[in-house]
N, C-alpha and C positions, 0 to 999 in steps of 0.2 A: 856517577856516571863519566866516563871520560868525555875530554871536549877536544882533544887534538886528532888528527887521524892518524897519526901512529899509536897513539896509546888504546884507538877504538880497534886499530887491527891487534893489539897485545890483548885486548879483550878476548876477540873473537879465537884468536890460537889458544889460548889458555882454556877456553872453555870446551875447545877442540880436543884440546889435548887430557883435559879432566875425565872427557866421557871415554877417551882411548883407556884412561889408564883406570880407569873405575872397573871396563869391561876384561881387564886383563887381571885385575886385583880379585874382583869375584870370582873367574874362572879358576885362577888357584888357589883360594879358598876353599870352592867345592873340590877342588882334585885331592886337598888336603884332607879335607873330610871326608870323602871315599877311601882313602887310605886308611885312616883311623877307625873307619865301619868296619874295613875288611879285617883290621888287626884284631878289634874287639870282636867280631865273629871268628874270629881264630880260622878265617880262609886263607891258608900260606899263598895259594895260586894266585888267587885274586889281590892280595895285599902285595904280592912282587910286580904284578903287571901295573898296577894304581900306582905305586912306585915309582917305576921308571918313568911314566909320563909326569907325576908328578916332579921329578928331577928335571927332566927337560923344561918344564912350566917355571919351576924356578928359577933355572939359568938363565933362560928369556926375562923373564921380569927383572932380573940383575942384571944385565947386560942392559937393559934398557932402562935404569935408575929407576925401576917401579920400587924395588924391594931392595935394602943395602945388601951387599955381597954377602956380608959377615951375617946378615939374617938369613938369607938365603942358606948359604952354607949350615948354620945352625940347624936350621928345620931339616935339611936334608940330613944331618947327621942325626938328631934323635927322629926321623922317621926310620932310618936304615937300622938303627938300634932296637928299635919297635918292630919290626921287620926280621931281624935276625932271631929276636928275644922270642917269638913265636914258631919261629922253624926249629929252633932248637927246642922247644915244647911241642912240637910235633914231631921231631924226631925220637925223642927221649920215650 
């Protein structure tokens, strides 16, 4: 346990930040799962709308340093590729 007042404050701050970050990370993962389930179901319209919201959440998480910027870009790229894949299957 911290003993100095400044270290006690840092502990309080880190606990608050951790809780906030966990909420953001959890909602982000849920959104990515929604995109992947829509892709697996072959629902083009749902996958596109879920993908758009996932992109916004990924960008916000990267801006807050909850997720590395390159990791966010990689996820966006892979999800985009999957959405485009089912879109071409639907038109073909």
